[in-house]
C-alpha positions in Angstrom: 120.9 81.5 5.0 117.1 81.4 5.5 115.4 84.4 4.1 113.1 84.4 7.1 115.8 85.7 9.5 116.4 88.7 7.1 112.8 89.9 7.4 110.8 91.2 10.3 107.8 93.5 10.8 108.9 96.7 12.6 108.1 100.2 13.6 110.7 102.6 12.3 111.9 106.2 12.7 114.5 108.0 10.7 116.0 110.9 12.7 118.2 113.8 11.7 121.4 114.9 13.5 119.3 116.9 16.0 117.0 114.0 16.8 114.1 115.3 14.8 111.9 112.8 13.0 112.2 112.8 9.2 110.3 109.5 8.4 108.3 107.1 10.5 105.9 104.3 10.2 105.4 100.6 10.3 106.7 98.3 7.6 108.7 95.1 6.9 112.4 95.6 7.6 114.5 93.6 5.1 118.3 92.9 5.4 120.1 92.8 2.0 123.8 92.0 1.4 124.6 95.7 1.2 122.1 97.4 3.4 118.8 97.4 5.2 115.4 98.8 3.9 112.2 99.5 5.8 109.3 101.4 4.2 110.7 104.2 2.1 114.1 104.2 3.9 117.2 102.4 2.7 120.5 102.5 4.5 123.8 101.1 3.1 125.9 99.2 5.6 128.9 101.4 4.5 127.0 104.3 6.1 125.9 102.5 9.2 128.8 103.5 11.5 127.4 102.0 14.7 124.8 99.4 15.6 123.2 99.2 19.0 120.7 96.3 19.7 119.2 95.9 23.2 115.8 95.9 25.0 114.0 95.1 21.7 115.3 98.2 20.1 117.8 98.5 17.2 119.6 101.8 16.5 121.9 102.5 13.5 124.1 105.6 13.6 124.3 106.9 10.1 126.9 108.8 8.0 126.9 111.7 7.3 124.3 112.2 10.0 121.2 110.9 11.6 119.9 107.6 13.1 117.6 104.8 12.1 115.6 103.3 15.0 113.7 100.0 14.7 111.3 98.7 17.4 108.3 96.4 17.7 110.1 93.4 16.1 108.6 91.0 18.6 109.8 87.5 18.7 112.0 88.1 15.6 114.2 90.6 17.5 117.1 88.3 18.5 117.5 86.5 15.2 117.0 89.6 13.1 119.4 91.7 15.2 122.0 88.9 15.0 121.7 88.6 11.2 121.8 92.4 10.8 125.0 92.6 12.8 126.7 89.8 10.9 125.7 91.1 7.5 126.6 94.7 8.3 130.0 93.7 9.8 130.9 91.6 6.7 130.0 94.5 4.3 132.2 96.8 6.4 135.1 94.3 6.3 135.1 94.7 2.5 134.4 98.5 2.7 137.5 98.9 4.9 139.7 96.7 2.6 140.1 94.0 5.3 138.9 91.1 3.1 141.0 88.7 1.1 140.7 86.7 -2.2 140.4 83.4 -0.5 137.9 82.3 2.2 139.2 82.8 5.8 139.2 80.4 8.7 136.8 82.0 11.3 137.1 82.0 15.1 134.7 83.5 17.6 136.6 85.4 20.4 137.2 88.8 21.9 139.7 91.6 21.9 141.3 92.0 25.3 142.5 95.4 26.6 143.5 95.3 30.2 140.4 94.2 32.1 138.0 94.9 29.3 136.9 92.6 26.5 135.0 93.3 23.3 133.4 90.4 21.5 134.9 89.9 18.0 135.0 87.5 15.1 138.5 86.7 14.0 139.0 85.9 10.3 142.4 84.3 9.4 143.3 84.8 5.7 146.4 83.6 3.9 147.7 87.2 4.1 146.3 88.8 7.3 144.1 88.5 10.3 140.9 90.6 10.4 139.3 91.4 13.7 135.6 92.2 13.5 134.4 93.7 16.8 130.7 93.4 17.5 130.5 97.2 17.8 133.4 98.9 16.1 135.2 99.0 12.8 136.9 95.9 11.5 140.7 96.1 11.3 143.4 93.9 10.0 146.9 92.8 11.1 149.0 91.8 8.1 150.9 88.5 8.6 154.0 90.2 7.1 153.9 92.9 9.8 153.9 90.3 12.7 157.0 90.3 14.8 155.8 87.8 17.3 152.9 85.3 18.0 152.6 84.0 21.5 150.2 82.0 23.6 149.4 83.5 27.0 147.7 81.7 30.0 146.9 84.8 32.0 144.4 85.5 30.6 144.1 82.6 28.2 144.8 84.3 24.8 146.9 84.6 21.7 149.1 87.8 21.6 149.9 89.3 18.2 152.9 91.6 18.2 153.3 94.0 15.2 155.8 96.7 15.9 154.3 99.1 18.3 150.9 97.4 18.0 149.9 94.6 20.3 146.6 92.7 19.7 145.4 90.3 22.4 142.8 87.7 21.3 141.0 86.0 24.1 137.8 84.1 24.8 138.7 81.6 22.1 137.8 78.7 24.5 138.9 75.4 23.2 140.0 76.9 19.9 142.9 79.0 21.2 145.5 76.5 20.1 143.7 76.1 16.7 143.7 79.9 16.2 147.4 80.1 17.1 148.2 77.2 14.7 146.2 78.8 11.9 148.2 82.1 12.2 151.6 80.4 12.4 150.8 78.0 9.5 150.1 80.8 7.1 152.9 83.0 8.4 155.4 80.1 8.0 154.1 79.4 4.5 154.9 83.0 3.5 158.3 82.8 5.0 159.1 79.5 3.1 157.9 80.9 -0.2 160.0 84.1 0.1 163.0 82.1 1.2 162.8 79.9 -1.8 162.2 82.9 -4.1 165.1 85.0 -2.8 167.5 82.4 -1.3 167.7 84.2 2.0 165.8 84.7 5.2 164.3 88.0 6.4 161.8 89.0 3.8 158.2 89.3 4.9 155.0 90.0 2.9 154.8 93.7 2.1 158.0 94.6 4.0 161.0 96.0 2.0 164.5 95.3 3.3 167.3 97.9 2.9 170.2 97.2 0.6 172.6 96.5 3.6 170.4 93.6 4.8 170.1 91.9 1.4 173.1 89.8 0.3 173.5 90.3 -3.5 171.0 93.2 -3.6 171.8 94.2 -7.2 171.7 90.7 -8.5 168.4 89.9 -6.8 166.9 93.2 -8.0 167.8 92.3 -11.6 166.3 88.8 -11.2 162.9 90.1 -9.9 162.5 93.1 -12.2 160.5 92.8 -15.4 162.3 94.0 -18.5 159.7 96.8 -18.9 160.6 98.3 -15.5 164.4 97.9 -15.6 165.2 101.4 -16.9 162.7 102.9 -14.5 164.3 101.2 -11.5 167.8 102.4 -12.6 166.5 106.0 -12.9 164.9 105.9 -9.5 168.0 104.3 -7.8 170.1 107.2 -9.2 168.0 109.6 -7.1 168.5 107.7 -3.8 169.7 109.8 -0.9 169.7 106.8 1.4 169.5 103.0 1.2 167.0 101.7 -1.4 164.7 98.9 -0.3 163.5 95.8 -2.0 160.4 93.8 -1.1 157.7 91.4 -2.2 154.0 91.5 -1.6 151.1 89.1 -2.0 148.5 91.2 -3.8 144.8 91.2 -2.9 143.9 93.1 -6.1 145.9 91.2 -8.8 145.7 91.9 -12.5 144.6 89.3 -15.0 147.9 90.0 -16.9 151.1 90.7 -15.0 154.7 91.8 -16.0 157.0 89.0 -15.2 160.8 89.0 -14.6 163.2 86.4 -15.9 162.6 84.4 -12.7 158.8 84.3 -12.6 157.1 85.3 -9.4 154.5 83.1 -7.7 150.9 83.7 -8.7 149.5 87.0 -7.2 152.9 88.1 -5.9 154.7 91.3 -7.0 158.2 92.7 -6.3 158.7 96.4 -5.4 161.3 99.0 -4.9 161.2 101.8 -2.3 163.8 104.6 -2.7 164.4 107.5 -0.3 165.0 110.7 -2.2 165.4 113.6 0.3 162.0 114.1 2.0 160.3 111.8 -0.5 159.8 108.0 -0.8 159.4 106.6 -4.3 157.5 103.3 -5.0 158.0 101.3 -8.1 156.3 97.9 -8.7 159.1 96.0 -10.4 157.1 93.0 -11.5 153.4 92.0 -11.2 150.7 94.6 -12.0 151.4 97.4 -14.5 151.3 100.0 -11.8 152.3 103.7 -11.8 155.3 105.1 -10.0 154.2 106.8 -6.7 156.0 109.7 -5.0 155.1 110.1 -1.3 156.2 112.7 1.1 157.4 111.2 4.4 159.6 108.7 6.1 160.2 105.6 4.0 159.5 103.2 6.9 156.2 104.9 7.7 155.2 104.8 4.0 156.1 101.1 3.8 154.0 100.3 7.0 151.0 102.0 5.5 151.4 100.3 2.1 151.8 97.0 3.9 148.6 97.7 5.9 146.8 98.1 2.5 148.5 95.1 1.0 149.5 97.6 -1.7 145.9 97.8 -3.0 146.3 100.3 -5.9 142.7 101.1 -6.6 141.9 103.4 -3.7 145.4 105.0 -4.0 144.9 105.8 -7.7 141.6 107.6 -7.3 141.6 111.2 -8.5 140.3 114.0 -6.3 136.9 113.9 -7.9 136.8 110.1 -7.7 137.6 110.3 -4.0 134.9 112.8 -3.2 132.9 111.5 -0.2 129.4 111.0 -1.6 126.8 108.4 -0.9 127.4 106.9 -4.3 131.1 106.4 -3.9 131.8 102.7 -3.3 135.1 103.6 -1.6 133.6 106.1 0.8 134.0 104.0 3.9 137.8 103.4 3.4 138.4 106.9 2.3 136.9 108.4 5.4 137.9 105.8 8.1 140.9 103.8 7.0 143.8 105.7 8.5 146.7 104.1 6.4 144.8 105.0 3.2 144.1 108.5 4.4 147.8 109.1 5.3 149.1 107.7 2.0 146.6 109.8 -0.1 147.6 112.9 1.9 151.3 112.1 1.4 151.0 111.5 -2.4 152.9 114.1 -4.3 152.7 112.4 -7.7 151.4 109.3 -9.5 153.5 108.9 -12.7 152.0 106.7 -15.4 154.5 104.6 -17.4 154.5 106.2 -20.9 156.9 108.2 -23.1 156.6 111.2 -20.7 157.6 109.2 -17.6 161.2 110.6 -17.2 160.0 114.2 -17.4 157.1 113.6 -15.1 159.3 112.0 -12.4 161.8 114.9 -12.6 158.9 117.4 -12.3 157.7 115.5 -9.2 161.1 115.9 -7.6 161.1 119.6 -8.3 
């Protein structure tokens, strides 16, 4: 990327929540990977909640309050505004945990909703599709959550069905079929891998199946549980008040070293157990990262959907109350304040039990 498109002389004004001017002047505006600076003002993209660019004027709505206005960019306006939008959007993809560990296949398109259309970039990863609206928060649709993928001719689009969520991708022009093929290819690759691993159809990335739907549930559980987690799994199963669930997830925050069962899992994959215990849902990573046991309050299916939407990313879930404080220095602040599945799971967390000699007592205490 040419450095020239990231720089432009501008007149700037930093306004507070009431529209009063706090800083103003003329200086070179510079786009960095993480934010924009102009004169004495630096704004992180994680805090730029909206971007408006029209009539040679750029406005950034800021968190926790205020607005940065850039004008007088002259002939640089179009290229500068385009690069600002692209760089801001990508920073917010990562800030909202919608990125992957491999490079995506990218498609220009739009999100269709009835008669309206919002321009958007579509990023197809091995694990999910991320939609990046021109003006709006990026969001993702996990491949494992898809219940249907269909081509529509009226209007020309690809429809992604995911439970109650329906996402219609249009304005793909001649790349509609390529987008459809990219999604199906990755979804089918996941299905083949899980079929080969388990010997049965039905498993999807991040989705746990109840015991009644898994032929040979106990044998499969033993086969995909690391020896270090076998006693923990047995103890959690003894608390079940309903059907326990077994699942597999392709991690987007894998550890360098992983606990492996007798039948080794594919790279970056983990097996997990979800157990309903009265009003609680218990999560145990059976093999893969050395993760804690989580105790959530709530319906087990809802907990699973939210975990799936996060691809079981453990970092933001494990943050303490102090570490999750919404400050301008917190690198997780965007996800903590705007990513709904994460907000729900953190609010529902009743305990996070570390695997040590006190594990049994801590789990019993969490139940109490």
